[in-house]
MARMAR-687935 format. One record per residue (C-alpha): residue in three letters; x, y negated, z; residue number from 1. Coordinates in Angstrom, 2 decimals. Layout:
+-------+---------+---------+---------+--------+
: vomar :       x :       y :       z : drenba :
+-------+---------+---------+---------+--------+
:   ALA :       X :       Y :       Z :    NUM :
...
+-------+---------+---------+---------+--------+
//
This chain:
+-------+---------+---------+---------+--------+
: vomar :       x :       y :       z : drenba :
+-------+---------+---------+---------+--------+
:   MET :   16.43 :    0.49 :  -15.35 :      1 :
:   THR :   14.83 :    3.17 :  -17.87 :      2 :
:   PRO :   13.07 :    5.72 :  -15.80 :      3 :
:   THR :   14.03 :    9.33 :  -17.24 :      4 :
:   ASP :   13.38 :   12.63 :  -15.68 :      5 :
:   ALA :   17.37 :   13.23 :  -15.98 :      6 :
:   LYS :   17.89 :   13.92 :  -11.87 :      7 :
:   ARG :   14.90 :   15.98 :  -11.61 :      8 :
:   PRO :   17.27 :   19.18 :  -11.60 :      9 :
:   LEU :   18.87 :   17.78 :   -8.56 :     10 :
:   GLN :   16.51 :   17.25 :   -6.19 :     11 :
:   LEU :   14.14 :   20.05 :   -6.49 :     12 :
:   ASN :   14.56 :   24.47 :   -5.57 :     13 :
:   ASP :   14.08 :   26.72 :   -8.62 :     14 :
:   ASN :   10.51 :   26.60 :   -6.79 :     15 :
:   GLY :   10.27 :   23.25 :   -7.76 :     16 :
:   GLN :   10.67 :   22.31 :   -3.66 :     17 :
:   LEU :   12.44 :   19.27 :   -2.50 :     18 :
:   ARG :   16.22 :   19.55 :   -2.41 :     19 :
:   HIS :   17.24 :   15.86 :   -1.85 :     20 :
:   PHE :   15.25 :   12.81 :   -2.29 :     21 :
:   LEU :   16.62 :   10.33 :   -4.01 :     22 :
:   SER :   14.04 :    9.17 :   -5.89 :     23 :
:   LEU :   10.78 :    9.10 :   -7.13 :     24 :
:   ASP :   11.92 :    9.19 :  -11.09 :     25 :
:   GLY :   10.75 :   12.61 :  -12.23 :     26 :
:   LEU :    9.29 :   14.13 :   -9.19 :     27 :
:   PRO :    5.50 :   14.92 :  -10.29 :     28 :
:   ARG :    2.56 :   14.39 :   -9.46 :     29 :
:   THR :    1.71 :   17.33 :   -7.22 :     30 :
:   LEU :    5.25 :   17.07 :   -5.02 :     31 :
:   LEU :    4.22 :   13.37 :   -4.23 :     32 :
:   THR :    0.47 :   14.28 :   -3.32 :     33 :
:   GLU :    1.68 :   16.64 :   -0.88 :     34 :
:   ILE :    4.44 :   14.46 :    0.63 :     35 :
:   LEU :    1.28 :   12.13 :    1.40 :     36 :
:   ASP :   -0.67 :   15.31 :    2.91 :     37 :
:   THR :    1.93 :   16.37 :    5.03 :     38 :
:   ALA :    2.06 :   12.88 :    6.32 :     39 :
:   ASP :   -1.29 :   12.86 :    6.70 :     40 :
:   SER :   -0.65 :   15.58 :    9.30 :     41 :
:   PHE :    1.93 :   14.59 :   11.17 :     42 :
:   LEU :   -0.17 :   10.89 :   12.15 :     43 :
:   GLU :   -1.64 :   13.40 :   14.77 :     44 :
:   VAL :    1.44 :   14.01 :   16.06 :     45 :
:   GLY :    2.29 :   10.18 :   16.87 :     46 :
:   ALA :   -1.02 :   10.32 :   18.93 :     47 :
:   ARG :   -0.40 :   13.04 :   21.34 :     48 :
:   GLY :    1.16 :   12.37 :   24.74 :     49 :
:   VAL :    3.97 :   14.70 :   23.67 :     50 :
:   LYS :    5.17 :   13.14 :   20.32 :     51 :
:   LYS :    7.01 :   16.50 :   18.99 :     52 :
:   VAL :    7.18 :   18.94 :   17.04 :     53 :
:   PRO :    9.11 :   22.07 :   16.81 :     54 :
:   LEU :    9.75 :   22.46 :   13.30 :     55 :
:   LEU :   14.08 :   21.57 :   12.58 :     56 :
:   ARG :   14.71 :   22.31 :   15.99 :     57 :
:   GLY :   18.61 :   23.28 :   15.96 :     58 :
:   LYS :   19.31 :   21.28 :   13.17 :     59 :
:   THR :   20.91 :   18.36 :   12.94 :     60 :
:   VAL :   19.86 :   15.23 :   11.11 :     61 :
:   CYS :   22.91 :   12.27 :   10.70 :     62 :
:   ASN :   21.66 :    9.34 :    9.87 :     63 :
:   VAL :   24.60 :    7.81 :    7.60 :     64 :
:   PHE :   24.02 :    3.55 :    7.04 :     65 :
:   PHE :   27.37 :    2.23 :    4.91 :     66 :
:   GLU :   24.48 :   -1.31 :    4.61 :     67 :
:   ASN :   22.51 :   -2.35 :    7.75 :     68 :
:   SER :   18.82 :   -1.76 :    8.16 :     69 :
:   THR :   17.43 :   -1.81 :   12.26 :     70 :
:   ARG :   13.16 :   -0.90 :   10.39 :     71 :
:   THR :   14.65 :    2.23 :    9.07 :     72 :
:   ARG :   17.32 :    3.21 :   10.26 :     73 :
:   THR :   14.69 :    3.52 :   13.59 :     74 :
:   THR :   12.09 :    4.75 :   11.55 :     75 :
:   PHE :   14.04 :    8.12 :   10.40 :     76 :
:   GLU :   15.72 :    8.26 :   13.86 :     77 :
:   LEU :   12.19 :    9.01 :   15.48 :     78 :
:   ALA :   10.71 :   10.93 :   12.63 :     79 :
:   ALA :   14.00 :   13.30 :   13.04 :     80 :
:   LYS :   13.78 :   13.57 :   16.85 :     81 :
:   ARG :    9.21 :   14.00 :   16.01 :     82 :
:   LEU :   10.47 :   17.16 :   14.74 :     83 :
:   SER :   12.72 :   17.64 :   17.55 :     84 :
:   ALA :   16.05 :   17.58 :   15.35 :     85 :
:   ASP :   19.37 :   16.74 :   16.75 :     86 :
:   VAL :   19.73 :   12.61 :   15.49 :     87 :
:   ILE :   23.28 :   11.46 :   15.02 :     88 :
:   THR :   23.51 :    7.54 :   14.03 :     89 :
:   LEU :   26.65 :    6.17 :   12.01 :     90 :
:   ASN :   27.21 :    2.50 :   11.00 :     91 :
:   VAL :   29.96 :    3.07 :    8.32 :     92 :
:   SER :   29.91 :   -0.36 :    6.98 :     93 :
:   THR :   31.79 :   -0.94 :   10.57 :     94 :
:   SER :   34.14 :    1.93 :   10.50 :     95 :
:   SER :   35.77 :    3.88 :    7.99 :     96 :
:   THR :   35.07 :    2.34 :    4.37 :     97 :
:   SER :   35.43 :   -0.96 :    6.04 :     98 :
:   LYS :   39.50 :    0.58 :    6.74 :     99 :
:   GLY :   39.62 :    1.61 :    3.05 :    100 :
:   GLU :   38.55 :    5.18 :    3.50 :    101 :
:   THR :   36.41 :    6.41 :    0.56 :    102 :
:   LEU :   32.68 :    7.58 :   -0.08 :    103 :
:   THR :   34.50 :   11.23 :   -0.40 :    104 :
:   ASP :   36.62 :   10.66 :    1.64 :    105 :
:   THR :   33.81 :   10.01 :    4.21 :    106 :
:   LEU :   31.46 :   12.18 :    3.17 :    107 :
:   ARG :   33.94 :   15.11 :    3.55 :    108 :
:   ASN :   34.34 :   14.08 :    6.86 :    109 :
:   LEU :   30.67 :   13.97 :    7.42 :    110 :
:   GLU :   30.80 :   17.60 :    6.27 :    111 :
:   ALA :   33.19 :   18.25 :    8.91 :    112 :
:   MET :   30.66 :   17.70 :   11.76 :    113 :
:   ALA :   27.90 :   20.36 :   10.46 :    114 :
:   ALA :   25.20 :   18.62 :    9.52 :    115 :
:   ASP :   21.94 :   20.17 :    8.00 :    116 :
:   MET :   20.82 :   17.17 :    6.83 :    117 :
:   PHE :   22.47 :   13.33 :    5.63 :    118 :
:   VAL :   20.49 :   10.14 :    4.89 :    119 :
:   VAL :   22.20 :    7.48 :    3.48 :    120 :
:   ARG :   21.78 :    3.91 :    3.35 :    121 :
:   HIS :   24.34 :    1.89 :    0.69 :    122 :
:   ALA :   24.78 :   -1.05 :   -0.97 :    123 :
:   ASP :   25.81 :    0.26 :   -3.85 :    124 :
:   SER :   22.97 :    1.88 :   -6.41 :    125 :
:   GLY :   23.59 :    5.92 :   -7.25 :    126 :
:   ALA :   25.89 :    6.03 :   -3.91 :    127 :
:   ALA :   22.61 :    8.43 :   -2.38 :    128 :
:   HIS :   22.86 :   10.92 :   -6.30 :    129 :
:   PHE :   27.31 :   10.84 :   -5.41 :    130 :
:   ILE :   27.09 :   12.51 :   -2.44 :    131 :
:   ALA :   24.04 :   14.58 :   -3.33 :    132 :
:   GLU :   26.08 :   15.46 :   -6.66 :    133 :
:   HIS :   29.30 :   15.93 :   -4.11 :    134 :
:   VAL :   28.12 :   17.80 :   -0.89 :    135 :
:   CYS :   27.36 :   21.28 :    0.57 :    136 :
:   PRO :   25.36 :   23.42 :   -1.29 :    137 :
:   ASP :   23.15 :   23.85 :    1.90 :    138 :
:   VAL :   23.13 :   20.20 :    2.98 :    139 :
:   ALA :   20.33 :   18.12 :    1.91 :    140 :
:   ILE :   20.67 :   14.09 :    1.35 :    141 :
:   ILE :   17.63 :   11.59 :    1.84 :    142 :
:   ASN :   18.17 :    8.11 :    0.21 :    143 :
:   GLY :   17.37 :    5.55 :    2.43 :    144 :
:   GLY :   18.23 :    2.99 :    0.07 :    145 :
:   ASP :   20.96 :    2.28 :   -2.22 :    146 :
:   GLY :   21.34 :   -0.86 :   -4.21 :    147 :
:   ARG :   18.84 :   -2.68 :   -6.85 :    148 :
:   HIS :   18.09 :    1.34 :   -7.30 :    149 :
:   ALA :   15.11 :    2.92 :   -5.44 :    150 :
:   HIS :   13.91 :    3.21 :   -1.77 :    151 :
:   PRO :   11.92 :    6.18 :   -1.81 :    152 :
:   THR :   10.59 :    6.71 :    1.22 :    153 :
:   GLN :    9.08 :    3.36 :    1.64 :    154 :
:   GLY :    7.79 :    3.43 :   -1.53 :    155 :
:   MET :    6.27 :    6.78 :    0.00 :    156 :
:   LEU :    4.94 :    5.28 :    3.14 :    157 :
:   ASP :    3.35 :    2.24 :    1.02 :    158 :
:   MET :    1.88 :    4.98 :   -1.04 :    159 :
:   LEU :    0.45 :    6.08 :    2.22 :    160 :
:   THR :   -0.81 :    2.69 :    3.13 :    161 :
:   ILE :   -2.72 :    2.46 :    0.19 :    162 :
:   ARG :   -4.47 :    6.27 :    0.31 :    163 :
:   ARG :   -5.71 :    5.62 :    3.87 :    164 :
:   HIS :   -7.13 :    2.31 :    3.10 :    165 :
:   LYS :   -7.66 :    2.17 :   -0.67 :    166 :
:   GLY :   -8.63 :    5.71 :   -1.47 :    167 :
:   ASP :   -8.50 :    7.22 :   -5.18 :    168 :
:   PHE :   -5.60 :    5.57 :   -6.90 :    169 :
:   GLU :   -7.45 :    6.34 :  -10.40 :    170 :
:   LYS :   -9.56 :    3.19 :   -9.48 :    171 :
:   LEU :   -7.28 :    0.64 :   -8.62 :    172 :
:   SER :   -5.52 :   -2.68 :   -9.06 :    173 :
:   VAL :   -2.10 :   -3.36 :   -7.46 :    174 :
:   ALA :    0.07 :   -6.61 :   -7.33 :    175 :
:   ILE :    3.72 :   -6.41 :   -6.36 :    176 :
:   VAL :    5.22 :   -9.97 :   -6.19 :    177 :
:   GLY :    8.20 :  -11.42 :   -5.88 :    178 :
:   ASP :   11.91 :  -10.83 :   -6.36 :    179 :
:   ILE :   11.60 :   -7.86 :   -9.03 :    180 :
:   LEU :   14.84 :   -7.92 :   -9.94 :    181 :
:   HIS :   17.02 :   -7.02 :   -6.88 :    182 :
:   SER :   14.30 :   -4.64 :   -5.71 :    183 :
:   ARG :   14.64 :   -1.53 :   -5.05 :    184 :
:   VAL :   11.24 :   -1.39 :   -3.47 :    185 :
:   ALA :    8.99 :   -2.87 :   -6.39 :    186 :
:   ARG :   11.44 :    0.22 :   -8.47 :    187 :
:   SER :    9.52 :    3.09 :   -6.44 :    188 :
:   ASN :    6.55 :    1.88 :   -5.95 :    189 :
:   MET :    6.28 :    1.25 :   -9.59 :    190 :
:   LEU :    6.93 :    4.31 :  -10.62 :    191 :
:   ALA :    4.94 :    6.14 :   -7.68 :    192 :
:   LEU :    1.55 :    4.35 :   -8.56 :    193 :
:   LYS :    2.02 :    5.17 :  -12.40 :    194 :
:   THR :    2.67 :    8.94 :  -11.06 :    195 :
:   LEU :   -0.27 :    8.73 :   -8.86 :    196 :
:   GLY :   -2.54 :    7.41 :  -11.64 :    197 :
:   CYS :   -3.01 :    3.58 :  -10.95 :    198 :
:   PRO :   -4.28 :    2.50 :  -14.29 :    199 :
:   ASP :   -3.62 :   -1.65 :  -13.17 :    200 :
:   ILE :   -0.04 :   -1.72 :  -11.96 :    201 :
:   ARG :    0.71 :   -6.05 :  -12.27 :    202 :
:   VAL :    4.22 :   -7.45 :  -11.17 :    203 :
:   ILE :    4.30 :  -11.35 :  -10.82 :    204 :
:   GLY :    6.90 :  -13.42 :  -10.54 :    205 :
:   PRO :    9.67 :  -15.91 :  -11.76 :    206 :
:   LYS :   11.07 :  -15.25 :  -15.56 :    207 :
:   THR :   14.31 :  -15.53 :  -13.30 :    208 :
:   LEU :   13.32 :  -12.27 :  -11.03 :    209 :
:   LEU :   12.20 :   -9.93 :  -13.58 :    210 :
:   PRO :   14.39 :   -7.39 :  -15.00 :    211 :
:   ILE :   14.18 :   -7.01 :  -18.95 :    212 :
:   GLY :   11.98 :   -3.57 :  -19.69 :    213 :
:   LEU :    9.37 :   -3.86 :  -17.06 :    214 :
:   GLU :    6.73 :   -2.63 :  -19.46 :    215 :
:   GLN :    8.44 :    0.90 :  -19.25 :    216 :
:   TYR :    7.23 :    1.29 :  -16.30 :    217 :
:   GLY :    3.50 :    0.90 :  -16.96 :    218 :
:   VAL :    3.09 :   -2.96 :  -15.79 :    219 :
:   SER :    1.18 :   -5.61 :  -16.68 :    220 :
:   VAL :    3.76 :   -9.04 :  -16.30 :    221 :
:   PHE :    2.36 :  -12.52 :  -14.77 :    222 :
:   HIS :    4.36 :  -15.55 :  -14.03 :    223 :
:   ASP :    1.33 :  -17.44 :  -12.75 :    224 :
:   MET :   -0.12 :  -16.51 :   -9.87 :    225 :
:   THR :   -3.72 :  -17.07 :  -10.18 :    226 :
:   GLU :   -3.62 :  -14.76 :  -13.03 :    227 :
:   GLY :   -1.88 :  -12.39 :  -11.64 :    228 :
:   LEU :   -4.11 :  -11.83 :   -8.42 :    229 :
:   ARG :   -7.32 :  -12.10 :   -9.90 :    230 :
:   ASP :  -10.03 :   -9.38 :   -8.60 :    231 :
:   VAL :   -6.55 :   -7.38 :   -7.59 :    232 :
:   ASP :   -7.31 :   -4.42 :   -4.74 :    233 :
:   VAL :   -3.88 :   -4.38 :   -2.90 :    234 :
:   VAL :   -1.05 :   -7.47 :   -2.84 :    235 :
:   ILE :    2.50 :   -6.27 :   -2.43 :    236 :
:   MET :    5.06 :   -8.75 :   -1.27 :    237 :
:   LEU :    8.27 :   -8.58 :   -1.71 :    238 :
:   ARG :   10.98 :  -10.57 :    0.08 :    239 :
:   LEU :   13.86 :  -12.89 :   -1.08 :    240 :
:   GLN :   16.64 :  -10.23 :   -1.73 :    241 :
:   ARG :   19.12 :  -13.82 :   -0.70 :    242 :
:   GLU :   22.27 :  -11.20 :   -0.33 :    243 :
:   ARG :   21.74 :   -9.65 :   -3.89 :    244 :
:   MET :   21.46 :  -13.31 :   -5.73 :    245 :
:   GLN :   24.04 :  -14.49 :   -7.33 :    246 :
:   GLY :   23.67 :  -18.07 :   -9.07 :    247 :
:   GLY :   21.39 :  -20.45 :   -9.36 :    248 :
:   LEU :   18.12 :  -18.18 :   -9.75 :    249 :
:   LEU :   15.22 :  -20.39 :   -8.00 :    250 :
:   PRO :   15.80 :  -23.76 :   -7.36 :    251 :
:   SER :   14.74 :  -23.47 :   -3.84 :    252 :
:   GLU :   13.14 :  -21.52 :   -1.78 :    253 :
:   GLY :   10.80 :  -24.25 :   -0.82 :    254 :
:   GLU :    9.72 :  -24.01 :   -4.51 :    255 :
:   PHE :    9.28 :  -20.29 :   -4.92 :    256 :
:   TYR :    6.64 :  -20.48 :   -1.60 :    257 :
:   ARG :    5.10 :  -23.32 :   -3.72 :    258 :
:   LEU :    4.29 :  -20.81 :   -6.99 :    259 :
:   TYR :    4.59 :  -17.71 :   -5.13 :    260 :
:   GLY :    3.98 :  -17.54 :   -1.66 :    261 :
:   LEU :    1.13 :  -15.68 :   -0.72 :    262 :
:   THR :   -1.12 :  -18.50 :    1.01 :    263 :
:   THR :   -4.78 :  -17.84 :    2.31 :    264 :
:   GLN :   -6.30 :  -20.02 :   -0.67 :    265 :
:   ARG :   -4.04 :  -17.41 :   -3.45 :    266 :
:   MET :   -5.28 :  -14.37 :   -1.44 :    267 :
:   ALA :   -9.15 :  -15.42 :   -1.33 :    268 :
:   LEU :   -8.50 :  -14.56 :   -5.70 :    269 :
:   ALA :   -8.20 :  -10.72 :   -4.71 :    270 :
:   LYS :  -11.38 :   -8.90 :   -4.23 :    271 :
:   ARG :  -12.61 :   -9.45 :   -0.71 :    272 :
:   ASP :  -11.63 :   -6.31 :    0.68 :    273 :
:   ALA :   -7.96 :   -6.41 :   -0.94 :    274 :
:   ILE :   -5.25 :   -5.44 :    1.72 :    275 :
:   VAL :   -1.91 :   -7.20 :    1.94 :    276 :
:   MET :    1.09 :   -5.60 :    2.23 :    277 :
:   HIS :    5.16 :   -6.42 :    2.86 :    278 :
:   PRO :    8.42 :   -3.60 :    3.09 :    279 :
:   GLY :    9.52 :   -6.25 :    5.91 :    280 :
:   PRO :   11.14 :   -8.38 :    7.44 :    281 :
:   ILE :    8.97 :  -10.75 :    6.29 :    282 :
:   ASN :   10.20 :  -13.94 :    5.67 :    283 :
:   ARG :    6.88 :  -16.34 :    6.31 :    284 :
:   GLY :    7.04 :  -20.04 :    4.85 :    285 :
:   VAL :    8.71 :  -18.11 :    1.99 :    286 :
:   GLU :    6.97 :  -15.21 :    0.47 :    287 :
:   ILE :    3.75 :  -15.36 :    2.65 :    288 :
:   GLU :    1.89 :  -17.57 :    5.21 :    289 :
:   SER :    1.25 :  -16.71 :    8.69 :    290 :
:   ALA :   -2.05 :  -16.72 :    8.70 :    291 :
:   VAL :   -2.33 :  -14.24 :    5.86 :    292 :
:   ALA :    0.32 :  -12.21 :    7.45 :    293 :
:   ASP :   -1.18 :  -12.15 :   10.68 :    294 :
:   GLY :   -4.42 :  -11.76 :    8.97 :    295 :
:   ASP :   -7.39 :   -8.72 :    8.67 :    296 :
:   GLN :   -6.50 :   -8.31 :    5.62 :    297 :
:   SER :   -2.84 :   -7.18 :    6.02 :    298 :
:   VAL :   -1.70 :   -3.82 :    7.29 :    299 :
:   ILE :    1.69 :   -4.18 :    7.26 :    300 :
:   LEU :    2.24 :   -3.20 :   10.73 :    301 :
:   ASN :    0.32 :    0.11 :    9.94 :    302 :
:   GLN :    2.97 :    0.44 :    6.97 :    303 :
:   VAL :    5.06 :    0.68 :   10.25 :    304 :
:   THR :    3.31 :    3.68 :   11.97 :    305 :
:   TYR :    2.57 :    5.16 :    8.36 :    306 :
:   GLY :    6.90 :    5.03 :    7.19 :    307 :
:   ILE :    7.82 :    7.40 :   10.18 :    308 :
:   ALA :    5.06 :   10.20 :    9.19 :    309 :
:   VAL :    6.30 :    9.61 :    5.61 :    310 :
:   ARG :    9.78 :   10.22 :    7.42 :    311 :
:   MET :    9.36 :   13.11 :    9.46 :    312 :
:   ALA :    7.12 :   14.58 :    6.14 :    313 :
:   VAL :   10.53 :   14.20 :    3.75 :    314 :
:   LEU :   12.94 :   15.61 :    6.40 :    315 :
:   SER :   10.99 :   18.52 :    6.93 :    316 :
:   MET :   10.26 :   19.26 :    3.32 :    317 :
:   ALA :   13.46 :   19.45 :    2.57 :    318 :
:   MET :   14.73 :   21.38 :    4.80 :    319 :
:   SER :   11.87 :   24.03 :    4.84 :    320 :
:   GLY :   12.37 :   26.97 :    2.07 :    321 :
:   GLN :    8.27 :   27.60 :    2.42 :    322 :
:   THR :    5.78 :   23.68 :    1.86 :    323 :
:   ALA :    5.94 :   21.83 :    4.95 :    324 :
:   GLN :    2.41 :   22.36 :    5.05 :    325 :
:   ARG :    2.49 :   25.45 :    5.26 :    326 :
:   GLN :    5.00 :   25.57 :    7.66 :    327 :
:   ILE :    2.96 :   23.19 :   10.09 :    328 :
:   GLU :   -0.58 :   25.10 :   10.25 :    329 :
:   THR :    2.27 :   28.21 :   11.50 :    330 :
:   GLU :    3.87 :   25.90 :   14.14 :    331 :
:   TYR :    0.59 :   24.33 :   15.74 :    332 :
:   ALA :   -1.13 :   27.63 :   15.68 :    333 :
:   ALA :    2.32 :   29.12 :   17.71 :    334 :
:   GLU :    1.63 :   26.41 :   20.43 :    335 :
:   GLU :   -1.96 :   26.80 :   20.54 :    336 :
:   GLN :   -1.16 :   30.50 :   21.23 :    337 :
:   ASN :    1.59 :   29.29 :   23.49 :    338 :
+-------+---------+---------+---------+--------+
//
C-alpha cells in the first residue's frame, strides 16, 4: 500500500498528457487541476437542452465490466454519449470469464471490435494496469475501479465536489471514515487530497479496517469519531465493503454504526458549514443516519452530477492529442459559428 510513481510513464504520453487513466498515484498536481477545470467546463453541457458536444464523434468507447456497478457504468455511458461517442457496454462477469476465458483472451476479442477506448472495472487489483500494458498502442484504458487498489474517476469527482463547495484545498480539513482497508475510493481520495495540497487529511475507523502504513499517505489516523471529526470541513463516509471482507473484522453492523456511524450528533462536531459525502450506494443506519444523508449539509447527489462531468473530462483528455480544454474551446467556437 505504498504510493509510488512507478506507473506514471504508462499513464502519460511524451507530452505529459493522459494516455491511460489507471490511478492517481504519481500524477502531477497540474494534471489533476486540468481534469477538474475541464470537468467544470462540461457541467454546462448537462444544463443544455441538447446535452451533447461532438468531441468524440466517430470514436467507440467500450465499457467492460467484470464486476457489477450500476452507478459507475451508467455515468460512464452518459459521459461517453454526451461526448457523441458510440458506446458498447459488456457485462463480462456473466459471459466469457465465467466460461473459463482468460483476461488476455477477453482483451484480444475486445480489440477485434476496433474500440478506441476501454473503461474497465474488475474485482482484481491491477487488472486495468495489466490490460493497459498489453493493449494496442492506439487504445486508451480507463480504470473504473479495480479490487482494493484504485478508483481514480471517483477520486476526481470527489475532488470536484470539494472544490466547488469548499474552494481551496490548502485550507481544508477532510475526514475519511469507515472501511479504509477494503476501499479503493479511500486510496484514490488520499492520493488526490495530498497532491492537491490538503494539509489535514484524517482517516477514522476501527483498527481491523485500517491498513498498515497509512501514515505514508500523509494522513492522521483516528479510532474515535469524537476526536477525528472535530472541526473538519469535509466528511467522506465510505460504504462497508461486505463483499470484500474475510473473517471477523467486525462484531456486527449495529456495533459499527454505534461507534462509527455518522449521526446528527456526531456531525455537530464538524464545522457548521461542513459538507457530507458518500460514494454510494448508502447503507442507511449502518454508515450514516438518514437525517444526515438527506440533510442540508449532504452533497451526495451532487457527487453523481459531478461524476458525469469528470468522466467526460477524463474520456476526452485520454482521447485527445491536444489538451482537452483547448479542444473544448475550439468545438464550442465552431458550434457558435454554425
